[in-house]
C-alpha positions in Angstrom: 2.6 -14.8 -0.2 4.3 -13.2 -3.0 7.4 -14.6 -4.4 10.9 -12.2 -4.8 11.7 -11.5 -7.7 14.5 -13.6 -10.1 17.9 -12.8 -8.8 19.7 -10.2 -10.8 23.0 -11.6 -12.6 25.9 -10.9 -10.2 28.7 -8.8 -11.9 31.3 -6.1 -11.8 29.3 -3.2 -9.7 26.4 -5.7 -8.5 24.4 -4.6 -5.4 26.3 -7.5 -3.7 29.3 -6.5 -4.1 28.9 -3.4 -3.2 27.8 -4.4 0.1 30.3 -6.6 0.7 33.0 -3.8 -0.2 31.3 -1.5 2.2 31.5 -4.2 4.9 35.4 -5.0 4.6 36.5 -1.1 4.1 34.6 -0.9 7.8 37.2 -3.9 8.5 33.7 -5.6 9.7 33.5 -9.5 10.0 30.5 -10.6 8.1 29.8 -13.0 11.3 30.0 -9.8 13.3 27.8 -7.7 11.0 25.2 -10.7 11.4 25.4 -10.7 15.2 25.0 -6.9 15.1 21.6 -7.4 12.8 20.7 -10.3 15.0 20.0 -12.5 11.9 22.1 -15.8 10.8 25.3 -15.6 8.8 23.4 -17.2 5.4 21.3 -14.0 5.3 24.3 -11.6 4.9 25.7 -14.1 2.7 22.5 -14.1 0.1 22.5 -10.6 0.0 26.0 -9.8 -0.4 25.7 -12.9 -3.3 22.5 -11.1 -4.8 20.6 -14.3 -4.2 17.6 -12.8 -3.2 14.9 -15.7 -4.1 16.6 -17.5 -1.0 15.4 -15.0 1.5 11.7 -15.2 0.5 8.8 -12.4 -0.5 10.7 -8.7 -1.2 9.2 -7.4 2.1 11.8 -9.1 3.8 14.6 -8.6 1.5 13.7 -4.9 1.6 13.7 -5.4 5.2 17.2 -7.0 5.5 18.6 -4.6 2.6 17.5 -1.8 4.7 18.8 -2.6 8.2 21.8 -3.8 6.6 22.6 -0.6 5.0 22.1 1.1 8.1 24.7 -0.7 9.4 27.4 -0.1 6.8 26.5 3.8 6.6 25.0 3.8 3.3 21.8 5.4 2.3 19.1 3.0 3.0 16.8 4.7 0.0 19.7 4.2 -2.7 20.5 0.9 -1.7 16.5 -0.2 -2.4 16.5 1.7 -5.5 19.4 -0.4 -6.6 17.5 -3.6 -5.6 14.5 -2.5 -7.3 16.3 -1.5 -10.7 18.4 -4.6 -10.8 15.6 -7.2 -10.0 13.5 -5.6 -12.8 10.6 -4.7 -10.2 10.0 -1.8 -12.3 9.3 -3.1 -15.4 6.0 -3.1 -17.1 4.5 -6.5 -17.9 4.2 -6.7 -22.0 0.9 -6.0 -23.6 -0.4 -8.9 -25.3 -3.3 -8.0 -27.7 -5.4 -10.0 -29.9 -7.2 -9.2 -33.2 -11.3 -8.8 -33.1 -11.7 -11.1 -36.0 -9.9 -14.0 -34.7 -11.9 -13.5 -31.3 -15.0 -14.0 -33.2 -14.0 -16.3 -35.4 -12.6 -18.4 -32.2 -16.5 -18.1 -31.0 -18.1 -18.9 -34.0 -16.4 -22.3 -34.0 -18.3 -23.2 -31.0 -21.5 -21.5 -32.3 -21.6 -18.4 -30.2 -21.4 -14.5 -31.7 -19.3 -12.2 -29.8 -22.0 -10.3 -28.4 -23.5 -13.3 -26.7 -20.4 -13.9 -25.3 -20.3 -10.5 -23.7 -23.8 -11.0 -22.5 -22.6 -13.9 -20.6 -19.2 -12.4 -18.8 -21.5 -9.7 -17.6 -24.1 -12.1 -15.9 -21.0 -14.2 -14.6 -19.8 -11.0 -12.9 -22.7 -10.1 -11.7 -23.7 -13.4 -10.1 -19.9 -13.1 -8.4 -20.4 -9.7 -6.9 -24.0 -11.0 -5.5 -22.4 -13.9 -4.0 -19.9 -12.1 -2.5 -22.4 -9.8 -0.7 -25.1 -12.2 0.1 -23.8 -13.5 3.5 -21.3 -12.0 6.5 -17.5 -13.0 5.9 -16.3 -12.1 9.5 -17.4 -13.6 12.9 -18.6 -10.0 13.9 -20.9 -9.6 11.2 -22.5 -13.4 12.3 -22.6 -12.1 15.7 -24.8 -9.0 14.7 -27.2 -11.0 12.4 -28.0 -13.0 15.1 -28.3 -10.5 17.9 -31.9 -9.9 17.4 -32.8 -13.6 18.6 -30.9 -13.1 21.3 -28.4 -16.3 20.7 -24.7 -16.1 19.6 -23.1 -18.3 17.7 -19.7 -20.4 18.6 -16.9 -18.9 17.1 -14.8 -20.9 15.4 -11.3 -22.4 17.0 -12.8 -21.0 20.7 -11.4 -22.8 23.4 -12.3 -22.8 27.3 -9.6 -21.7 29.8 -6.3 -23.7 30.1 -7.0 -25.4 27.1 -3.7 -25.9 24.6 -4.6 -26.1 20.8 -2.2 -26.6 17.8 -1.5 -23.6 15.5 -4.3 -23.3 12.9 -2.9 -22.3 9.3 -4.5 -19.2 8.2 -6.5 -19.2 4.8 -6.5 -16.9 2.2 -10.4 -17.1 2.1 -12.4 -14.5 4.5 -9.3 -13.0 5.5 -9.7 -9.2 6.3 -6.4 -7.5 5.5 -5.4 -4.6 7.9 -2.8 -2.5 6.2 -1.1 -0.1 8.5 -0.4 3.8 7.6 1.5 6.3 9.5 -0.5 9.5 10.7 1.1 11.9 13.2 3.6 8.8 14.7 0.5 6.6 15.3 -0.5 4.0 12.8 -4.5 2.9 12.5 -5.6 -0.2 11.0 -8.9 -0.9 8.8 -11.5 -1.4 11.7 -13.6 -4.0 12.2 -17.3 -4.5 11.9 -18.6 -3.2 14.7 -22.3 -4.3 16.8 -25.0 -1.3 17.3 -27.8 -1.2 19.2 -30.3 -2.6 16.7 -28.0 -5.9 15.8 -27.3 -4.5 12.3 -23.4 -4.7 11.4 -21.7 -1.5 10.4 -18.1 -1.2 9.2 -16.0 1.7 9.7 -14.2 2.9 6.8 -10.5 2.2 6.6 -8.1 4.8 6.2 -5.9 5.5 3.3 -3.5 2.6 2.7 0.4 2.9 2.4 3.4 0.8 1.8 3.8 -2.0 4.1 6.4 -1.1 6.9 7.0 2.6 5.7 5.6 4.1 8.6 7.1 6.0 11.9 7.2 4.5 15.1 4.2 4.6 17.3 1.4 2.9 19.4 -1.1 0.7 18.0 -3.8 -0.4 20.1 -6.4 -3.1 18.2 -9.5 -4.7 19.7 -11.5 -6.9 17.7 -15.1 -5.8 17.7 -18.2 -8.2 18.4 -16.3 -10.9 20.3 -17.3 -11.8 23.7 -14.9 -10.9 26.5 -14.2 -14.5 27.4 -13.0 -15.2 24.1 -10.2 -12.3 24.1 -7.2 -12.9 24.1 -4.7 -10.2 25.0 -1.1 -9.7 24.0 1.5 -6.7 23.6 4.6 -6.6 21.7 7.3 -3.8 22.5 9.8 -3.4 19.5 13.3 -3.0 20.3 14.6 -4.1 16.6 12.5 -4.0 13.4 10.6 -7.2 12.9 7.8 -8.6 10.7 4.9 -9.0 12.8 1.6 -11.5 11.7 -1.3 -12.1 14.3 -4.3 -14.2 13.1 -7.2 -14.9 15.0 -9.2 -17.9 16.2 -10.8 -18.1 12.6 -7.7 -17.2 10.3 -8.7 -13.4 9.8 -5.6 -11.8 9.8 -5.4 -8.8 12.9 -1.9 -7.4 12.1 0.3 -8.1 9.1 3.2 -5.2 9.3 7.3 -4.7 9.3 7.4 -2.8 12.8 10.2 -0.3 13.3 12.2 0.0 16.8 9.9 1.7 19.3 6.3 0.0 18.2 3.9 -0.8 20.8 1.3 -3.0 19.3 -1.5 -4.1 21.8 -4.2 -6.3 19.9 -7.1 -8.2 21.7 -8.8 -10.7 19.2 -10.7 -13.9 19.3 -8.4 -16.9 20.5 -6.5 -18.8 20.2 -4.0 -16.0 18.4 -1.6 -17.3 15.7 1.6 -15.3 15.9 4.2 -14.7 13.3 7.8 -13.0 14.5 10.3 -12.3 11.5 13.2 -10.8 14.2 12.0 -12.7 17.7 15.0 -11.5 19.6 14.1 -8.0 18.8 10.5 -8.3 20.3 8.9 -8.5 23.8 6.0 -10.0 24.5 3.0 -9.6 27.4 0.5 -12.3 27.1 -2.7 -11.7 29.2 -0.7 -9.4 31.4 2.1 -11.6 31.9 5.8 -11.6 30.6 6.1 -14.4 27.7 8.9 -15.8 26.6 9.0 -17.1 23.0 12.6 -18.4 23.2 11.4 -21.7 22.6 10.1 -21.3 19.7 12.7 -19.4 18.0 14.7 -20.7 15.3 18.6 -20.0 15.9 19.3 -20.0 12.2 16.8 -17.6 11.3 15.5 -15.9 14.4 11.8 -16.3 13.3 9.4 -17.7 15.8 5.8 -18.9 15.0 3.6 -20.0 18.0 -0.1 -19.7 18.8 -1.5 -17.9 22.5 -4.5 -19.1 23.6 -6.0 -20.3 27.2 -3.1 -20.6 29.9 -0.6 -21.8 27.3 1.2 -21.6 24.2 2.3 -24.2 21.5 4.3 -23.7 18.3 7.4 -25.3 16.8 10.2 -24.9 19.2 13.5 -23.9 18.3 15.9 -26.4 17.0 
C-alpha cells in the first residue's frame, strides 16, 4: 500500500490552520467534531497540524479531509486540491538521462557491446511475458482446467462448516485488483473468470476504471465464479457512513477494495473464509450468511477500524482493546 506523501511545512495559511480556524469559527470543540465524524480525536489533530504521514496512505487522508470539510461547511474539492498542491503530489518526477557513449563504455568494460545488451533485454521481457501467461493464476481458472477430467482441486484455505481459522495475510502475488466505477448509480467490478460448458476459462472484460472512492452510492452484488457452493461465504455490507472496505477470499485474492459512500449496499459471495477490513466500523452494518453480525468486539476504539475473518459458523480477528 502506497505511503502518504511527505508532510508540507506548517506555516501561515496552511491547510491545517484553515481547518482549525473554520472549526473554531463554528464554536465546535475538537472532541465534539471527532464524535460527529466517528473518528478519534488524534485524527483531527493530525489534520489540523498538517501531519498527514501519521494517517497512512493518501486515500485515507482524502477520506478524512473530505468528511471534515463537509462537517465544517467547506468545499471538499477545494480542500482536497489544497492538500494535493501542498503535499507536492502533482509535481512530475525529475527526468534522469544518460549519454549513450557512457552507456556503451560501461558495457565495453564488461566485454559486451550495446547491441547485445538490447537483445538480452528483449529476451528477458519475452521470458517474463511467457511465464506470466503459461499457467492460470486464480482458483476459478484452476477449476476450469480440471473440469474436463471430472475432478476439482481443493481450494486454498477451504474449511468445513463450523471451523474457525486464523486470519490469513493477503499476498501481493496472484491478487486480481477489482476497481469500482460509477455507471447510473450502480458500481461494477472486474469480473472473475467464468467456467463454460467446455471446461475452458473465459474472462469477462473489466469496465473502465475510475478514481477509487469517487462514485455515487448504489448497490453492488458480486459472486465469485467457479467456486463450489459449499465453500461460498455470503456477507452483506450496509453503509450508513462513508467507510473504506476491503474483502479478500481464502486464497488472498482481493474481492472488494474501495471507499464506500453512505447509502452503499455491497453483497459479496466468495470462497471462505473471507478476510474483512473496515476503515469506519461503526458506520457499517453486516449480515453474515443471512444473520446480523456484530463487529464491535473487533473494532479498535482509538481508530474505529476493524479487522476480522468470516468463515464456517464463527468469526475470528483482533479484538478491540
